C-alpha positions in Angstrom: 0.0 0.0 0.0 1.4 3.3 -1.0 1.8 6.4 1.3 -0.9 8.2 -0.7 -3.5 5.5 0.0 -2.6 5.5 3.7 -3.4 9.3 4.2 -6.6 9.5 2.0 -10.0 10.3 3.7 -10.9 11.8 7.1 -9.8 10.7 10.5 -12.4 9.9 13.2 -11.7 13.1 15.0 -12.1 15.1 11.8 -15.5 13.5 11.1 -16.7 14.2 14.6 -15.7 17.8 14.3 -17.4 18.1 10.9 -20.6 16.6 12.2 -20.6 18.9 15.3 -20.2 21.9 13.1 -23.0 20.7 10.7 -25.3 20.2 13.7 -24.6 23.7 15.1 -25.3 25.2 11.7 -28.5 23.2 11.3 -29.7 24.2 14.8 -28.8 27.9 14.1 -30.6 27.8 10.7 -33.7 26.2 12.3 -33.9 28.9 15.0 -33.3 31.6 12.4 -36.1 30.4 10.2 -38.4 30.0 13.3 -37.6 33.6 14.4 -38.2 34.9 10.8 -41.6 33.1 10.7 -42.6 34.5 14.1 -41.6 38.0 13.1 -43.6 37.7 9.9 -46.6 36.5 11.8 -46.3 39.3 14.3 -46.0 41.9 11.5 -49.0 40.5 9.7 -51.1 40.6 12.9 -50.0 44.1 13.7 -50.6 45.3 10.2 -54.2 43.8 10.3 -54.8 45.5 13.7 -53.7 48.9 12.6 -55.6 48.6 9.3 -58.7 47.7 11.2 -58.2 50.6 13.7 -57.8 53.0 10.8 -61.0 51.8 9.2 -62.9 52.2 12.5 -61.7 55.7 13.1 -62.4 56.7 9.5 -66.0 55.3 9.8 -66.6 57.2 13.1 -65.3 60.4 11.6 -67.3 60.0 8.4 -70.6 59.4 10.2 -70.1 62.4 12.4 -69.2 64.6 9.4 -72.4 63.4 7.7 -74.7 64.1 10.7 -78.1 65.6 9.8 -79.0 67.8 12.7 -82.4 68.8 11.4 -83.9 65.3 11.2 -85.2 63.8 14.4 -86.8 60.4 14.4 -89.9 58.8 15.9 -89.6 55.9 18.3 -92.2 53.1 18.5 -94.3 55.1 20.9 -94.6 58.0 18.5 -92.3 60.3 20.5 -89.5 62.3 18.8 -85.8 61.5 19.4 -83.1 64.1 18.7 -81.0 63.8 15.5 -78.2 62.9 17.9 -78.8 61.2 21.2 -76.4 59.7 23.8 -78.0 57.5 26.4 -76.6 54.8 28.7 -76.6 52.2 25.9 -75.4 53.9 22.8 -74.9 57.0 20.7 -77.7 57.4 18.1 -77.5 59.8 15.1 -79.1 60.5 11.8 -76.6 60.8 8.9 -76.7 61.9 5.3 -75.1 60.3 2.4 -76.6 56.8 2.5 -75.8 55.9 -1.1 -78.4 54.2 -3.2 -77.3 50.7 -4.3 -77.6 49.7 -7.9 -78.1 46.1 -6.6 -81.3 47.0 -4.7 -84.4 47.9 -6.7 -86.4 49.3 -3.8 -86.2 53.1 -3.2 -84.9 54.3 0.1 -84.1 57.5 1.9 -80.6 59.0 1.6 -80.8 59.5 5.4 -79.9 56.7 7.8 -80.3 56.1 11.5 -77.2 54.5 13.0 -75.8 53.8 16.5 -72.6 53.0 18.2 -72.4 50.8 21.3 -70.1 48.5 23.2 -71.3 45.0 23.6 -69.9 43.0 26.5 -67.9 39.9 25.6 -70.0 36.8 25.7 -73.2 38.6 24.7 -75.2 38.0 21.6 -73.5 40.8 19.7 -70.1 39.9 21.0 -69.7 36.1 21.2 -66.7 34.5 22.9 -63.4 34.2 21.0 -61.3 31.2 20.7 -59.3 30.0 23.8 -56.0 31.3 22.3 -57.5 34.7 21.7 -59.2 35.2 25.0 -58.0 38.3 27.0 -56.6 38.1 30.5 -59.3 37.2 33.0 -58.8 40.4 35.0 -59.4 42.6 31.9 -62.9 43.4 30.7 -63.2 43.7 27.0 -66.0 44.7 24.6 -66.9 44.7 20.9 -67.5 47.9 19.1 -70.8 47.6 17.3 -72.2 49.8 14.6 -75.9 49.3 14.0 -78.3 50.7 11.3 -81.9 50.3 10.3 -83.7 50.5 7.0 -85.9 53.5 7.9 -85.6 56.5 10.2 -89.0 56.4 12.0 -89.6 53.2 13.9 -93.1 51.8 13.9 -92.2 49.0 16.2 -91.4 46.6 13.4 -88.0 47.8 12.4 -85.0 45.7 13.3 -81.4 46.9 13.7 -78.7 45.4 11.6 -75.5 45.1 13.5 -71.9 45.1 12.4 -68.9 44.4 14.6 -66.2 47.0 13.8 -63.5 45.9 16.3 -62.6 43.7 19.2 -61.4 43.8 21.8 -62.1 47.3 22.9 -61.8 48.6 26.5 -63.8 51.8 26.3 -65.4 54.4 24.0 -66.0 57.8 25.5 -67.9 60.8 24.0 -67.7 64.5 24.7 -69.6 67.4 23.1 -68.5 70.9 22.5 -71.6 73.0 22.9 -72.4 76.7 22.6 -75.1 77.9 25.1 -76.0 81.5 25.3 -72.8 82.6 23.5 -70.5 80.5 25.8 -68.8 77.3 24.8 -68.3 74.4 27.1 -67.9 70.7 27.1 -70.8 68.4 27.9 -70.7 64.7 28.7 -74.2 64.1 27.3 -76.2 65.2 24.3 -78.7 66.9 24.2 -77.7 68.7 27.4 -80.0 68.6 30.4 -80.9 71.0 33.1 -80.7 74.3 31.1 -81.6 77.3 33.2 -83.3 79.0 30.3 -85.8 76.7 28.6 -85.9 79.0 25.6 -82.1 78.7 25.1 -81.2 76.5 22.1 -77.9 74.7 22.6 -75.7 74.6 19.5 -73.5 71.5 19.0 -70.2 72.5 17.5 -68.0 69.4 17.6 -67.9 65.9 19.0 -64.8 64.3 20.5 -64.5 60.6 20.9 -61.7 58.5 22.6 -61.4 54.9 21.7 -59.2 52.7 23.9 -58.4 49.3 22.3 -57.5 46.0 23.8 -53.8 46.7 23.1 -54.0 49.9 25.3 -53.9 52.2 22.3 -55.9 55.4 22.9 -57.2 57.2 19.8 -58.8 60.6 20.3 -60.4 62.6 17.5 -62.2 66.0 17.6 -64.8 66.2 14.7 -66.5 69.4 13.7 -70.2 68.6 12.9 -72.7 70.3 10.5 -74.8 73.0 12.0 -78.6 73.1 12.2 -80.3 75.4 9.7 -82.8 76.3 12.3 -80.2 77.3 14.9 -78.2 79.2 12.2 -81.3 81.1 11.1 -82.1 82.0 14.7 -78.5 83.2 15.3 -78.7 85.4 12.1 -82.0 87.0 13.2 -80.4 87.9 16.6 
């Protein structure tokens, strides 16, 4: 046997070292791919979250911009409700710009009655999520629901159509910039109650909302709303 044949190939130690290096590279590559996938999944989730949040804020702002202050509605008992009304359950308002659909043959008003409310998790409007999406037990979360109905005046047979805009949501707060007797101040309810002069007509200038999401993001917007023609005419006469 020649000397060249005696020294060809790898020794046992060289093979062990090569296998160890290969194993280290394989493990490192696995964790690198795993981290890349997790980062990609996180970015996708965050992108969907912020896209949804943008759509929700845009919808709120658009509805407030389209408010129709001179169109109150009738409830099932025949009583009038203001064009915008905040009660313990929801914010109700009448909006303009309800586009006619070419896919619907029936005629309908261009005005629409809508509402915003928070539905508690586990309720009919906010069913429970999957186990891996459940929030912490100590936290109380809601679903932001936008509702609408086919006609403005309710004869007792109208049903609300509900749309879940976002979940989870921690809170949605409203404030109203009102002018009363030439003075501007913030009100927590609309229409304001307890006016000293019953002949005084309050004038709604703007609506501010603050939305706090389940990820502790707080979004605040101040939206200037259209003015009532009746209030404007009264102000011009004065």
